MITOR-924319 format. One record per residue (C-alpha): z, y, x; residue number from 1; residue in three letters. Coordinates in Angstrom, 2 decimals, padded with zeros to 5 digits. Layout:
% MITOR-924319
<node zz="Z" yy="Y" xx="X" num="NUM" residuo="ala"/>
...
This chain:
% MITOR-924319
<node zz="-042.31" yy="022.12" xx="-003.84" num="1" residuo="unk"/>
<node zz="-042.10" yy="022.62" xx="000.15" num="2" residuo="unk"/>
<node zz="-045.03" yy="019.97" xx="000.55" num="3" residuo="unk"/>
<node zz="-047.13" yy="022.03" xx="-001.69" num="4" residuo="unk"/>
<node zz="-046.75" yy="024.93" xx="000.36" num="5" residuo="unk"/>
<node zz="-047.43" yy="023.25" xx="003.54" num="6" residuo="unk"/>
<node zz="-050.36" yy="021.78" xx="001.83" num="7" residuo="unk"/>
<node zz="-051.77" yy="025.27" xx="001.02" num="8" residuo="unk"/>
<node zz="-050.98" yy="026.64" xx="004.59" num="9" residuo="unk"/>
<node zz="-053.05" yy="023.72" xx="006.08" num="10" residuo="unk"/>
<node zz="-055.81" yy="024.22" xx="003.50" num="11" residuo="unk"/>
<node zz="-056.71" yy="027.78" xx="004.75" num="12" residuo="unk"/>
<node zz="-055.28" yy="027.44" xx="008.35" num="13" residuo="unk"/>
<node zz="-052.89" yy="030.35" xx="008.01" num="14" residuo="unk"/>
<node zz="-050.05" yy="027.92" xx="009.35" num="15" residuo="unk"/>
<node zz="-051.54" yy="026.90" xx="012.22" num="16" residuo="unk"/>
<node zz="-052.58" yy="030.73" xx="013.22" num="17" residuo="unk"/>
<node zz="-048.95" yy="031.88" xx="012.75" num="18" residuo="unk"/>
<node zz="-047.88" yy="028.92" xx="014.89" num="19" residuo="unk"/>
<node zz="-050.37" yy="029.98" xx="017.66" num="20" residuo="unk"/>
<node zz="-049.46" yy="033.69" xx="017.57" num="21" residuo="unk"/>
<node zz="-045.55" yy="032.43" xx="017.67" num="22" residuo="unk"/>
<node zz="-046.22" yy="030.37" xx="020.77" num="23" residuo="unk"/>
<node zz="-048.07" yy="033.46" xx="022.33" num="24" residuo="unk"/>
<node zz="-044.90" yy="035.78" xx="021.54" num="25" residuo="unk"/>
<node zz="-042.83" yy="033.40" xx="023.08" num="26" residuo="unk"/>
<node zz="-044.62" yy="033.15" xx="026.25" num="27" residuo="unk"/>
<node zz="-044.64" yy="037.00" xx="026.61" num="28" residuo="unk"/>
<node zz="-040.80" yy="037.17" xx="026.05" num="29" residuo="unk"/>
<node zz="-040.31" yy="034.67" xx="028.62" num="30" residuo="unk"/>
<node zz="-042.39" yy="036.26" xx="031.14" num="31" residuo="unk"/>
<node zz="-040.88" yy="039.61" xx="030.15" num="32" residuo="unk"/>
<node zz="-037.30" yy="038.19" xx="030.66" num="33" residuo="unk"/>
<node zz="-038.10" yy="036.84" xx="033.82" num="34" residuo="unk"/>
<node zz="-039.41" yy="039.98" xx="035.08" num="35" residuo="unk"/>
<node zz="-036.47" yy="041.94" xx="034.16" num="36" residuo="unk"/>
<node zz="-034.21" yy="039.46" xx="035.77" num="37" residuo="unk"/>
<node zz="-036.25" yy="039.85" xx="038.84" num="38" residuo="unk"/>
<node zz="-036.14" yy="043.38" xx="038.98" num="39" residuo="unk"/>
<node zz="-032.23" yy="043.35" xx="038.28" num="40" residuo="unk"/>
<node zz="-031.77" yy="040.94" xx="041.09" num="41" residuo="unk"/>
<node zz="-034.06" yy="043.02" xx="043.31" num="42" residuo="unk"/>
<node zz="-031.82" yy="045.99" xx="042.31" num="43" residuo="unk"/>
<node zz="-028.60" yy="044.37" xx="043.12" num="44" residuo="unk"/>
<node zz="-029.72" yy="043.20" xx="046.53" num="45" residuo="unk"/>
<node zz="-031.48" yy="046.38" xx="047.75" num="46" residuo="unk"/>
<node zz="-030.49" yy="048.37" xx="050.69" num="47" residuo="unk"/>
<node zz="-030.14" yy="051.65" xx="048.25" num="48" residuo="unk"/>
<node zz="-026.85" yy="053.65" xx="048.44" num="49" residuo="unk"/>
<node zz="-024.33" yy="052.29" xx="045.87" num="50" residuo="unk"/>
<node zz="-024.28" yy="055.22" xx="043.52" num="51" residuo="unk"/>
<node zz="-028.29" yy="054.97" xx="043.16" num="52" residuo="unk"/>
<node zz="-027.96" yy="051.24" xx="042.90" num="53" residuo="unk"/>
<node zz="-025.44" yy="051.59" xx="039.97" num="54" residuo="unk"/>
<node zz="-027.99" yy="054.13" xx="038.04" num="55" residuo="unk"/>
<node zz="-030.71" yy="051.70" xx="038.40" num="56" residuo="unk"/>
<node zz="-028.77" yy="048.98" xx="037.08" num="57" residuo="unk"/>
<node zz="-027.61" yy="051.10" xx="034.01" num="58" residuo="unk"/>
<node zz="-031.30" yy="051.81" xx="033.44" num="59" residuo="unk"/>
<node zz="-032.54" yy="048.19" xx="033.75" num="60" residuo="unk"/>
<node zz="-029.67" yy="046.90" xx="031.57" num="61" residuo="unk"/>
<node zz="-030.03" yy="049.29" xx="028.60" num="62" residuo="unk"/>
<node zz="-033.80" yy="049.98" xx="028.47" num="63" residuo="unk"/>
<node zz="-034.69" yy="046.02" xx="029.31" num="64" residuo="unk"/>
<node zz="-037.98" yy="045.83" xx="029.95" num="65" residuo="unk"/>
<node zz="-039.15" yy="049.51" xx="030.20" num="66" residuo="unk"/>
<node zz="-036.17" yy="050.09" xx="032.44" num="67" residuo="unk"/>
<node zz="-037.49" yy="047.11" xx="034.64" num="68" residuo="unk"/>
<node zz="-040.84" yy="048.51" xx="034.51" num="69" residuo="unk"/>
<node zz="-039.68" yy="052.07" xx="035.61" num="70" residuo="unk"/>
<node zz="-037.69" yy="050.49" xx="038.50" num="71" residuo="unk"/>
<node zz="-040.64" yy="048.56" xx="039.68" num="72" residuo="unk"/>
<node zz="-043.05" yy="051.34" xx="039.86" num="73" residuo="unk"/>
<node zz="-040.49" yy="054.23" xx="040.80" num="74" residuo="unk"/>
<node zz="-037.83" yy="052.68" xx="043.02" num="75" residuo="unk"/>
<node zz="-039.63" yy="049.74" xx="044.28" num="76" residuo="unk"/>
<node zz="-042.87" yy="051.23" xx="044.94" num="77" residuo="unk"/>
<node zz="-044.82" yy="049.22" xx="042.54" num="78" residuo="unk"/>
<node zz="-045.86" yy="046.70" xx="045.07" num="79" residuo="unk"/>
<node zz="-047.49" yy="049.49" xx="047.34" num="80" residuo="unk"/>
<node zz="-046.81" yy="049.21" xx="051.09" num="81" residuo="unk"/>
<node zz="-045.28" yy="052.38" xx="051.77" num="82" residuo="unk"/>
<node zz="-044.98" yy="053.66" xx="055.57" num="83" residuo="unk"/>
<node zz="-041.89" yy="055.26" xx="056.39" num="84" residuo="unk"/>
């Protein structure tokens, strides 16, 4: 039975398309997790006051990728060179 299912998927190419999409989703998940970890470490090692640091760590932990993106663009400045 499994052989028949695999033969049918191979005949129309749907199995290969799903495999390709799965690889893309896995790569996106890995990149997002690395970015999340990078922002968490950046927040923990920053020179912010302790209360602000705790707040950002909570935001990053609970909102995962969204929290990391918010931290990147708001607290970190989004890669812009800010003159102080």
